[in-house]
C-alpha positions as CSV (number, residue, x, y, z in Angstrom):
1,W,90.5,152.7,-31.4
2,M,88.0,154.8,-33.3
3,G,84.8,156.1,-30.8
4,A,85.3,155.2,-27.0
5,S,88.3,153.1,-27.7
6,L,90.1,156.0,-29.1
7,T,88.4,158.4,-26.8
8,R,89.9,156.5,-24.1
9,T,93.4,155.9,-25.6
10,L,93.4,159.5,-26.2
11,H,92.8,160.7,-22.1
12,R,95.4,158.0,-21.3
13,V,97.9,159.2,-23.1
14,L,97.6,163.0,-22.5
15,P,95.1,163.1,-19.5
16,D,95.5,166.6,-18.5
17,S,97.9,169.5,-20.3
18,G,97.5,171.8,-17.9
19,H,100.5,173.4,-15.3
20,G,102.0,170.4,-13.6
21,S,100.9,167.8,-16.2
22,P,103.7,166.2,-17.7
23,W,102.6,167.5,-20.9
24,A,103.8,171.1,-19.4
25,K,106.7,169.5,-17.2
26,N,108.4,167.8,-20.4
27,A,108.1,170.8,-22.4
28,R,108.5,169.0,-25.3
29,G,104.8,169.3,-26.7
30,P,104.3,172.8,-26.4
31,T,108.1,173.4,-27.8
32,L,106.8,171.2,-30.6
33,R,103.3,172.7,-31.1
34,R,105.1,176.0,-31.3
35,L,107.7,174.7,-34.2
36,F,104.3,173.4,-36.4
37,G,101.5,174.8,-34.8
38,A,101.5,177.3,-37.6
39,Y,101.3,174.9,-40.4
40,L,98.4,174.4,-42.3
41,H,97.2,171.7,-44.5
42,S,98.7,172.9,-47.7
43,D,101.8,172.9,-45.5
44,L,102.0,169.3,-45.1
45,W,101.8,168.6,-48.3
46,T,104.7,170.9,-49.2
47,V,106.7,168.9,-46.5
48,Y,105.3,166.2,-48.1
49,R,106.6,166.4,-51.7
50,R,110.0,167.8,-50.2
51,L,110.3,164.5,-48.9
52,K,110.0,162.3,-51.4
53,E,112.5,164.5,-53.2
54,I,115.1,164.1,-51.0
55,D,114.3,160.6,-51.0
56,P,113.3,159.0,-53.7
57,E,113.7,155.8,-53.4
58,G,111.8,155.2,-50.8
59,S,113.7,154.3,-47.9
60,G,112.3,155.5,-45.2
61,Y,115.0,157.6,-43.2
62,L,117.0,160.7,-43.2
63,N,120.1,161.8,-42.1
64,Y,121.2,165.0,-40.5
65,E,121.9,167.0,-43.6
66,E,118.8,165.6,-45.6
67,L,116.5,166.8,-41.9
68,Q,118.2,170.6,-43.0
69,K,117.0,170.1,-46.4
70,L,113.6,169.1,-45.0
71,L,112.5,172.0,-42.6
72,S,113.1,175.4,-42.8
73,L,114.5,175.8,-39.0
74,P,117.0,177.1,-37.2
75,D,120.1,174.7,-36.2
76,F,119.4,174.9,-33.0
77,N,116.3,174.0,-33.3
78,L,116.8,171.0,-35.8
79,M,119.3,169.4,-33.2
80,Y,116.4,169.7,-31.1
81,L,114.3,167.6,-33.4
82,W,117.1,165.5,-33.7
83,D,117.5,164.7,-30.7
84,L,114.0,163.6,-29.4
85,F,113.5,161.3,-33.0
86,S,116.9,160.3,-33.3
87,Q,118.1,158.4,-30.6
88,Q,121.2,157.1,-31.8
89,N,122.3,160.3,-33.4
90,E,122.4,158.9,-37.2
91,L,118.9,159.0,-38.4
92,V,115.3,159.7,-38.2
93,H,112.2,157.8,-39.2
94,G,110.4,160.0,-42.2
95,R,106.9,158.7,-41.4
96,E,106.9,159.5,-37.9
97,L,108.1,162.8,-38.5
98,L,105.9,163.5,-40.8
99,A,103.2,162.7,-38.5
100,T,104.6,165.0,-36.2
101,V,104.4,168.3,-38.0
102,C,100.8,166.7,-38.9
103,V,100.1,166.0,-35.5
104,F,101.3,169.4,-33.8
105,S,99.8,171.5,-37.1
106,S,97.2,173.7,-37.2
107,A,95.4,172.3,-39.4
108,K,91.4,170.5,-39.1
109,L,91.2,167.1,-38.0
110,S,89.8,165.7,-41.2
111,E,92.9,167.5,-42.9
112,K,95.1,165.3,-40.7
113,A,93.5,162.3,-41.0
114,R,93.4,162.2,-44.8
115,F,97.1,163.6,-45.0
116,L,98.2,160.8,-42.4
117,S,96.5,158.4,-44.7
118,A,98.4,159.2,-47.7
119,V,101.6,158.9,-45.5
120,F,100.6,155.2,-44.4
121,D,99.0,153.9,-47.9
122,C,101.6,151.7,-49.2
123,S,99.8,151.3,-52.2
124,H,99.7,154.8,-52.8
125,T,95.6,153.9,-54.4
126,G,94.2,156.1,-52.1
127,L,92.5,153.0,-50.1
128,C,94.0,151.7,-46.4
129,T,94.1,148.3,-45.2
130,G,93.1,148.4,-41.5
131,S,96.3,147.2,-40.3
132,E,97.6,150.1,-41.7
133,I,95.0,152.3,-40.4
134,A,96.3,150.9,-36.9
135,Q,99.5,152.0,-38.0
136,L,98.3,155.6,-38.5
137,C,97.0,155.6,-35.0
138,V,99.9,154.1,-33.7
139,S,102.1,157.0,-34.8
140,A,99.9,160.1,-34.1
141,L,99.9,158.4,-30.4
142,G,103.2,157.8,-30.2
143,V,104.1,161.1,-30.9
144,L,101.6,162.0,-28.5
145,A,103.2,159.5,-25.8
146,R,106.6,161.1,-26.4
147,C,105.8,163.9,-25.0
148,T,103.8,162.8,-21.8
149,G,106.1,159.5,-21.1
150,T,103.3,157.1,-21.5
151,V,103.3,154.0,-23.7
152,V,101.3,152.7,-26.6
153,K,101.0,149.4,-27.2
154,P,100.8,148.5,-31.2
155,K,99.0,144.9,-30.6
156,E,96.4,146.5,-28.3
157,I,95.3,149.0,-31.0
158,A,95.3,146.8,-33.4
159,S,93.4,144.4,-31.8
160,A,90.9,146.7,-31.3
161,L,90.3,148.3,-34.3
162,R,89.9,144.6,-36.0
163,E,87.3,144.5,-33.5
164,E,85.7,147.9,-34.3
165,L,86.1,148.7,-38.0
166,P,82.7,146.0,-38.9
167,G,80.6,148.0,-36.9
168,L,81.8,151.7,-37.9
169,L,82.0,150.9,-41.5
170,P,79.2,149.1,-43.1
171,E,82.1,148.5,-46.9
172,Y,84.4,146.9,-44.4
173,R,81.6,144.7,-42.8
174,E,80.8,143.4,-46.3
175,A,84.9,142.8,-47.6
176,L,84.8,140.4,-44.3
177,K,81.3,138.5,-45.3
178,R,82.7,138.0,-48.5
179,K,85.3,136.5,-47.1
180,G,83.4,134.2,-44.9
181,A,83.9,133.9,-41.3
182,G,87.0,133.5,-38.7
183,R,89.2,134.7,-37.0
184,G,92.2,133.8,-39.4
185,T,89.8,135.3,-42.6
186,A,89.3,138.4,-40.4
187,E,92.8,138.8,-39.7
188,Q,93.6,138.6,-43.1
189,S,90.9,140.8,-44.5
190,F,92.6,143.3,-41.8
191,N,96.0,143.3,-43.1
192,S,95.0,142.8,-46.8
193,E,91.4,144.0,-48.0
194,R,91.5,147.7,-49.1
195,C,88.9,149.6,-48.8
196,I,89.2,152.5,-46.6
197,G,89.4,155.7,-48.6
198,Q,88.7,160.0,-48.4
199,A,84.9,158.7,-47.5
200,E,85.4,156.1,-45.1
201,L,87.3,158.4,-42.9
202,D,85.2,161.0,-43.2
203,K,82.5,158.6,-41.0
204,L,85.4,157.6,-38.7
205,V,86.5,161.1,-37.8
206,P,83.9,162.2,-35.9
207,T,83.5,159.3,-33.5
208,F,86.6,160.1,-31.6
209,E,86.3,164.8,-32.8
210,T,85.3,165.9,-28.8
211,A,88.1,164.0,-27.0
212,Y,90.7,165.4,-30.3
213,K,89.8,168.8,-29.6
214,E,90.7,168.6,-26.3
215,L,94.1,168.5,-27.1
216,P,96.1,171.0,-27.1
217,V,97.1,170.2,-30.3
218,A,93.8,171.6,-31.7
219,G,92.2,174.6,-32.5
220,E,94.0,177.7,-33.3
221,P,98.4,178.3,-33.8
222,P,100.0,179.3,-30.5
223,P,100.8,183.3,-30.6
224,D,104.5,182.6,-30.7
225,A,104.5,179.7,-33.5
226,I,107.2,179.9,-36.1
227,P,105.4,181.1,-39.4
228,P,106.1,177.9,-42.2
229,P,108.8,179.1,-44.8
230,P,107.5,179.4,-48.7
231,P,107.5,176.1,-50.4
232,A,110.7,176.5,-52.1
233,W,112.9,176.9,-49.2
234,N,116.5,176.5,-49.5
235,A,118.2,173.5,-47.2
236,H,119.4,177.0,-45.4
237,P,117.1,179.6,-44.1
238,T,118.3,182.7,-44.2
239,V,114.8,184.2,-42.5
240,E,115.7,185.5,-38.9
241,V,113.3,183.4,-36.9
242,P,112.4,184.1,-33.2
243,D,114.4,181.7,-30.6
244,I,111.5,179.6,-29.2
245,L,113.3,178.1,-26.4
246,A,114.9,181.2,-25.2
247,D,112.4,180.2,-21.6
248,S,113.8,176.1,-21.5
249,G,116.7,176.8,-19.6
250,L,119.3,175.8,-22.8
251,P,122.0,178.2,-24.0
252,S,120.6,180.8,-26.6
253,P,121.3,180.5,-30.1
254,H,121.8,184.0,-31.2
255,G,124.4,184.9,-28.5
256,A,127.4,185.8,-31.4
257,T,127.7,187.9,-34.2
258,G,127.4,184.8,-36.8
259,G,124.5,182.6,-35.7
260,F,124.9,179.5,-34.3
261,A,127.1,177.9,-36.3
262,A,130.0,180.5,-36.1
263,S,129.8,180.6,-31.8
264,A,129.9,176.5,-32.4
265,G,133.7,177.3,-33.7
266,V,132.4,174.8,-36.8
267,S,131.4,175.7,-40.3
268,S,128.6,173.6,-40.7
269,P,127.0,171.6,-37.3
270,P,127.8,167.7,-37.2
271,A,124.4,165.6,-36.6
272,G,124.0,166.8,-32.7
273,A,121.0,167.2,-30.3
274,G,119.0,168.9,-28.1
275,T,120.3,169.2,-25.0
276,A,123.6,167.5,-26.0
277,A,124.1,170.1,-28.8
278,A,123.6,173.2,-26.1
279,R,126.0,171.8,-23.6
280,A,128.2,171.1,-26.4
281,L,127.5,175.0,-27.2
282,G,128.5,176.1,-24.2
283,A,131.8,174.3,-23.7
284,S,133.1,175.9,-26.8
285,R,132.4,179.0,-26.3
286,Q,134.3,178.7,-23.1
287,G,136.9,177.1,-24.9
288,G,136.3,173.6,-24.4
289,T,136.2,170.7,-27.1
290,P,132.8,171.7,-29.2
291,W,131.3,168.0,-31.1
292,N,132.3,164.7,-29.5
293,L,129.6,162.3,-30.4
294,N,130.2,159.1,-31.5
295,P,126.8,157.0,-31.2
296,L,126.6,153.2,-31.9
297,L,123.3,152.3,-34.0
298,T,120.2,150.7,-33.8
299,E,119.4,147.6,-35.4
300,P,116.7,149.2,-37.8
301,Q,119.3,152.3,-38.4
302,V,121.9,149.9,-39.4
303,M,119.8,148.4,-42.0
304,H,119.2,151.5,-43.0
305,L,122.7,152.5,-43.8
306,A,123.4,149.1,-45.0
307,N,121.0,149.6,-48.1
308,Q,122.9,151.9,-49.9
309,Q,126.1,150.3,-49.7
310,E,124.7,146.5,-50.6
311,R,124.1,148.4,-54.4
312,E,127.9,149.2,-54.0
313,E,129.2,146.1,-52.7
314,A,127.0,144.2,-55.0
315,E,128.3,146.1,-58.3
316,A,131.5,145.8,-57.0
317,A,131.4,142.0,-56.2
318,R,130.0,141.5,-59.7
319,L,132.6,143.7,-61.8
320,E,135.1,141.0,-59.6
321,T,133.6,137.7,-60.6
322,E,133.6,139.1,-63.7
323,R,137.5,139.9,-63.5
324,A,138.3,136.7,-62.1
325,A,136.3,135.0,-64.5
326,E,138.4,136.9,-67.4
327,A,141.8,136.5,-65.8
328,A,140.8,132.8,-65.3
329,R,139.6,132.5,-69.4
330,R,143.3,134.1,-69.9
331,A,145.0,131.9,-67.8
332,A,143.5,128.6,-69.2
333,E,144.3,130.1,-72.7
334,A,148.0,130.3,-71.7
335,E,148.0,127.4,-70.6
336,A,147.0,125.3,-73.3
337,K,148.8,127.1,-75.6
338,L,152.1,126.6,-73.5
339,K,151.2,122.5,-72.9
340,A,150.4,122.0,-76.6
341,A,153.9,123.4,-77.0
342,L,155.8,121.0,-74.9
343,P,155.7,117.6,-75.8
344,P,155.2,114.7,-73.5
345,A,158.0,112.2,-72.6
346,S,157.4,108.2,-71.7
347,A,159.8,106.1,-69.8
348,V,159.2,103.1,-67.0
349,M,159.8,102.4,-64.0
350,V,160.9,99.3,-62.1
351,F,160.4,98.5,-58.6
352,H,163.1,95.8,-57.9
353,G,161.7,95.6,-54.3
354,L,158.4,94.6,-54.9
355,E,156.4,91.6,-55.8
356,P,153.5,91.5,-58.8
357,A,151.3,89.4,-56.3
358,D,151.5,91.7,-54.1
359,V,150.9,94.5,-56.3
360,E,147.8,92.6,-57.9
361,K,146.4,93.0,-54.6
362,D,145.3,96.4,-54.7
363,M,146.1,97.2,-58.2
364,A,143.9,100.5,-57.8
365,G,145.7,101.2,-54.7
366,F,149.2,101.0,-56.4
367,R,148.2,103.3,-59.4
368,Y,146.8,105.9,-57.1
369,H,149.9,106.4,-55.0
370,F,152.0,105.9,-58.4
371,C,150.5,108.9,-59.9
372,K,150.2,110.7,-56.7
373,G,153.7,109.8,-55.4
374,I,155.6,111.3,-58.8
375,A,153.2,114.0,-59.5
376,S,154.3,115.5,-55.9
377,A,157.8,114.9,-56.1
378,I,158.2,117.0,-59.5
379,D,155.8,119.1,-59.0
380,I,152.9,118.8,-61.5
381,P,149.1,117.6,-61.3
382,S,148.1,113.9,-60.8
383,A,146.4,113.8,-64.4
384,C,149.4,114.6,-65.9
385,V,151.2,111.3,-64.6
386,E,149.4,108.7,-67.1
387,I,150.3,104.4,-67.0
388,T,150.3,103.2,-70.3
389,S,151.2,99.5,-69.3
390,F,152.3,97.3,-66.4
391,A,153.8,94.2,-66.8
392,E,152.8,91.0,-65.5
393,E,156.0,89.0,-65.2
394,S,157.1,91.8,-63.2
395,V,156.6,95.4,-61.4
396,K,157.3,97.2,-64.4
397,V,155.0,100.4,-65.2
398,D,155.2,102.3,-68.4
399,F,154.2,105.6,-68.0
400,T,154.2,109.1,-69.2
401,L,155.1,112.4,-68.1
402,H,152.4,115.7,-69.9
403,P,153.6,119.0,-69.1
404,S,150.8,121.1,-66.9
405,G,151.7,124.6,-68.4
406,R,150.1,125.5,-64.9
407,N,151.2,128.7,-63.8
408,G,154.2,129.7,-67.0
409,D,155.6,126.0,-65.7
410,D,157.9,125.3,-69.3
411,R,158.9,121.8,-68.8
412,S,159.0,119.8,-71.5
413,G,158.5,115.6,-70.6
414,E,162.0,115.1,-71.1
415,A,162.8,117.9,-68.0
416,L,160.0,116.7,-65.9
417,L,162.1,113.0,-66.2
418,D,164.9,114.9,-66.0
419,D,163.7,115.8,-62.0
420,L,162.3,112.8,-61.2
421,E,165.5,111.0,-61.7
422,A,167.1,113.6,-59.3
423,Q,164.2,112.8,-56.9
424,L,165.2,109.1,-57.2
425,A,169.0,109.6,-57.0
426,A,168.4,112.3,-54.2
427,P,169.6,110.9,-50.5
428,S,167.2,112.7,-49.4
429,K,163.8,111.7,-51.5
430,N,161.1,113.9,-51.7
431,F,158.2,111.4,-51.9
432,R,155.3,111.3,-50.3
433,G,153.1,108.2,-48.8
434,Q,152.9,104.8,-49.7
435,F,155.4,105.8,-52.9
436,R,158.1,106.8,-51.1
437,E,158.4,102.9,-49.7
438,Y,158.1,102.2,-53.6
439,A,160.8,104.1,-54.0
440,E,163.4,102.8,-52.2
441,T,163.7,100.1,-54.9
442,A,162.7,101.7,-57.7
443,E,164.5,102.3,-61.4
444,L,163.9,104.7,-64.2
445,R,164.4,103.2,-67.8
446,R,164.1,105.8,-70.4
447,P,163.0,104.4,-73.8
448,G,166.3,102.4,-76.0
449,E,167.7,102.0,-72.2
450,D,166.0,99.1,-71.5
451,S,168.5,96.0,-73.6
452,P,171.8,95.2,-71.3
453,Q,173.8,96.1,-75.0
454,R,172.6,99.8,-74.5
455,R,173.0,99.9,-69.9
456,A,176.7,98.6,-70.8
457,T,177.1,101.5,-73.1
458,A,175.3,104.5,-71.7
459,G,178.2,104.7,-69.2
460,Q,178.0,104.7,-65.4
461,R,174.2,104.1,-64.5
462,R,172.6,103.3,-60.8
463,A,173.2,100.2,-58.8
464,I,170.5,97.5,-58.5
465,R,169.0,98.8,-55.3
466,I,168.5,96.2,-52.6
467,N,165.7,96.2,-49.6
468,V,167.5,97.9,-46.6
469,G,165.1,95.7,-44.6
470,A,166.3,92.3,-45.7
471,Q,169.9,91.8,-43.9
472,A,171.9,88.2,-42.8
473,T,174.4,86.8,-40.9
474,D,176.1,84.7,-43.4
475,L,178.8,86.6,-46.0
476,A,179.1,84.1,-48.2
477,L,174.8,83.6,-48.1
478,T,174.5,87.5,-49.1
479,V,176.9,87.2,-52.3
480,Q,175.1,84.0,-53.3
481,E,171.8,86.3,-53.3
482,V,173.0,89.6,-54.6
483,L,174.6,87.2,-57.5
484,A,171.8,85.5,-58.4
485,L,169.8,89.1,-58.5
486,V,171.9,90.5,-60.7
487,E,171.7,87.3,-63.1
488,E,168.1,87.4,-63.2
489,E,168.2,91.4,-64.4
490,R,170.7,90.8,-67.2
491,Q,167.8,88.0,-68.6
492,R,165.0,90.3,-68.5
C-alpha cells in the first residue's frame, strides 16, 4: 500500500472532495477537519499523553466521561464524536480516536506518520513490524472511509504491504533473507520482525506524498477550525468556542442560558451522541422527555467492560474461598472435639429370617447394606457404623456405632443405639434399600443381654419375629414350628 498501491486506495476511498461529492454531502469529513484542523504536531502528542493518564492500564477504550477529559470540546461536539465512533453508545476505541485527531490535524505528513507509528507500536521500542504498519494504514484509511461511505479491507492492505515492503526497504529485505525464503517465513517475518523505525518511515512517506497532498486533510487548517486547548486543560472547558455545527441543520447548543447542559435540564449530559443527542435536546426544550438511551453492547465493548469487573470478581472469589476454607476448618475442629467427647457403643444384631448360606453368597453386599441401612435410618455417615465380627453359625453381627459430631450432632453411641432400637420397633421402619427386608426379622441386643438369664430379668423384650412371608394352612404344624424356633433360640 506504499507507493502506487496506497495512491490507488486513497483515490478509491476519497476520489473527490468537491461540491456534490460523498465527502461534502456526508459532512463528516469537513466537520472533523474543523474540529481538529488547528491541531499541530505538538498537540497530537499532548492528546497522546493525556490518553495515557486517563487509561493507565492500556485497555484501549474510553467511556463518555473519559472522552470529556481527553478532548476540550463543547458537549454538543463531543456528542457528535460519540455518535460517530461509539457505535453502541458505550465506548470509543482510543487508537481510532488518536488516528482521527492525527489524520484531520494540520501536522506534516512525516509528523503524522511518526505519531501513528508510535501509537501502533505495541512494543514501545520505536520499531514497528510490517503487520503494525498495516494496522496503521487500515486505521488511517478507515477514518477517511467513514466520511465517504466506502469500505477498507484489512486483509488486502496487509497482503499488498507484505509484497511491497521488501522492494521499498532494504533493511526489511535483508531481514527476510536472514529468515530464509518461503511464504510462511515471509508472513512470520511480517508479523514479528521489528525493523521499521523513523528512518524507514522517512523512506516510505515520499512514495505516496503526492496523492496525500490532493486530500482535503492536507495543507493549512480551515479558517473556522477550533483552536486546540492549552496542554493542561480541564475536563470541562471554560473558554467559549464557536458552534461549528451551526450550518449542519442540527439544533444550536447555545440557544439557552447556561449552555447545553442547562438547556437539556441535566447537570451532566449522559452518554448521548450526534443527531440522536440533538433530537433529545429538541424534545427537552419542547417539554418532552430528555435522554432515553439504553443501547446494547458489541462483543469487544462487553469484553472491555468485563476486564474491569474480572479483577474485582477474582478478588471476591479469592476472599470467598478463603472464608469457606476457614469455616470448613473451624467446623472440622468442632466436629473432632465433639466426636472425641462422645463415646461409641457396641451391640449385636441377630437376623432371624436369614440363613448364613444366603449371606455368605454376597458377604460384601450384606456388609454394605447393613452399614448403609443403619446409617440412613439414624442419620449418621456410613463410616460411623463399624462391623467388628460376624458369627458363622448364625446371622449375628457384632457392630459399633461411632458418634459423628457433624453439624452439632451431640448423640453418644448409646443414644444412637436407642434411636436404632426405636426404628426397629416402629411399625413403619425408616430403613431403605435391601436392609429394609433384613430389618423385618432383626433383633437388637446390647452387651449383657445375650444370655437367657439376662433376657429373663430384663423385663419385656421384643417378641421373636416370624417372617411374614411364611404361611401355613395347618394350625398344629404352625405351632410346632414356632415352638421349635423358641427352643432353638434358648439353646443359642
